[in-house]
N, C-alpha and C positions, 0 to 999 in steps of 0.2 A: 749779503757778499761785499766785499770791499773795494771798490767803483772809483778809484779815482785816480785814473790813468795813471795811477803805480809811481810815483813822485817822492823823493828824499833827500833833503837837502838841494842841492846844486843841479841835481842831477833830477834831472825831467824824462817821463817818456808819453809826453802828450796823445790822448784821442787814441794810442794803440790796438786797445782791444784786450788789454791782462787782467784776467780775476784773483787777485792774492783776499784769500781767506782763510778759518779756521774749518781744518777738515772737523767732521763732525766725527767728537770724541768716543766715542763708541765703534768706528771704523779704526780709528788713531790707534785706539789701543792694544787691535786684534789687530793690525798692522805692525806695530811696534813687534808683539812677543813672534810675528811669523820672522821678521828680521832677525832678531837676535837668534831664533833659532837656527838660522843659517849659517853664522860665523864660526862653527864646526868646520863645514864644509870649506870656506872661506880659508881656515890653517892647515887646513893638509895641502893646500897650494902656494903657498906662498912664496916657493920657490919659484913659483913658473908667472908669480905677477913682475911686471914692468910701470915705472913710475906711472905712462901716459896710460889711463884708465879707457880712452877710448882705443888707443890701438888696442891696445886687452878686446875691446868685444870683436874690431876686424880681424882678428888671427886665427886661422886655421887650427881654432880649438876647441875643446869641447866649452861650449858656455857656461854650465851648472861648474866651470872653475873657480868663475869669475863671475856672473851675473846669474841669480834666483829668480823664480819668480814668489813672490807674495802664494800663500797657498787657501787660509781661514777664511781672509780678508778680503780677497779678490773679489765676489758677488758686492761687495758692497764699498770697495773702494771704485769698482766701473758706475756702480749707482752712482755716488755723488761724483765724481768726475762728467759724466756723460751728464749731468743734470744744470750743470754748468758751464759749460759746452752752449747747448741751447742757450741758459740766460744771454750766454754774450753774443747770441747771432742775433739774439731780440734786440740787445740794446745798440750792436752793429751791425747796418746794415752790410757792408761790406763784406761780412764771412758772409751771408745771404747769395750774395753776387761771385762769390769764390764757388761756391757749392754747387749755385746752378749750374759752374761749367762740366758735375760730374751725373746728377740726378736729377727726374724729375720734382717740376713745386709741392709736387703734388705727396712725395715720397722721401720726404726727409730727414734720414736717419744717424744715426753714428754708432761707432759700433770701437771698440781699442785692437790696435793691434797690433799690440803686446804689452807688456809688462815688466818692468827688470827690475831689480833692489842692488846700487853701487855700495859696494864696502869700500871705502877711502881711507887706507891707511897713511900717517906721515907721510910727508915729502911728494904723494900722492898725489897730480892732477888731472880734470879733462879740459884739454886745450875748444881754442873759437871752433864752433862747429851749428848745424841744424837739424833738426827731421825731417821724417816724411813725414809723410799724412798734413790732417790740415790744424790738425789744435796738438800741442807737448803741454805736460805734466810734470810738475815735481813736486811732492810731499815732506820735505823735511823730518826725520824721524830720529835722527839724534845728531848733535850739534859739540863740536868741543869746545870747550872753555878755551879759546884764543888770547887772554890779554898778557897772562903768562903762559911760558915755555918751561919743558925739561932739557930741551934740546940747544945745543951748542947753540952760539947767535950766528957766529962767522962761520958756521957748517953754513947753517941751511940761510944764513943773506936775511933777517929778519925786517931789518930795514928797508924791502919791498912794500913789504904790508900786503893788506885784503886775505888776511890769510885763513884759507876756507870758504870764502865767499864766493858766492853766486853772482856773475854777473851778464848782463844782457849787453850787450855792443848793435850800435844801428847807424846810422846817417840822416841829421836832419834834415829841414828844409831847404838851408846852402851849401851842402854839402858834406857839413861837421861831425866827422866822428865821436858821436855821444854814450856815455856810459849811465848801467847800472845797477849797484852792489847791492842782494842781498842778504839777509841769512848772515849775518855781523853778530847777534847771540845767541843764546839758550830760547829768546823768546820768539824766537822763531821756531821752535820743534812743535809737530802738530798743524802747519801749515801748509796749506797747498796752494800753487802757483799756477793758471793755464795762462799760454799763452800758443798764439801764431807758429804753429812749427818750424814757422820757415827762418823765425827772430832767432838770432845768433847769440851763443852763450857760453858760458867754461865756467871751470872752478879752480881756482886756486889751490895751490897747498899747504894743510894745517900742518901745526909741530907737538902738537897734541900724542900724547902714549896710547890715544885708543883711537877706535872706527871714528868717521863720519859717515852719516847710513841716510839713505837716501832712500825715496824710489819712485821710479819715474816713468813715460807711457807716454803712445803717442796713439791719436785717436782719426779716425778717417771718414769719409762718408761710405755708407753703405750700400753698396752695388749690388 
């Protein structure tokens, strides 16, 4: 497990308890197959999509139009995620303190609350938000190459940068807002990041003519 406080360049996230590592290759390959099989269903509902993926999740519409669960890879992914959660608890006692509010010390178990696959089309984004539960995770399955774009620069205002990147937003000890951006190239494909569910994060739009595919989920204490 890469337990380096997840820092890149001048962006630092000290002692926040975030795990960044490569997912088990076998589980990742199964997960990728699950995700690619689901694209046909997404294509059938393109006219019902909005640019805001979080808004789509909250709308009173059938979730299968936008968010699907992995099938054959689900059990393997669950085992990998829960293993990382237990490792984080052994390294960061703050997690155990939080867990003690929900369950007795001799009954510390986790369960996955839900899984979902995100299919992010060009121009779509996920605004700043947080999750429920104790932990959340993201697996980067397919990341479009963002160095060059087939889209009109003026139309999409590519000068803003950060195309398709995943970003944590948090406050430092002086109250200043800090950010940490991940998934900035295809080397992150097959990686998994597990983080505190209440840690705010967002995803910037990309502008390539393909899907940015990730799998996410929430983990809670089993009561």
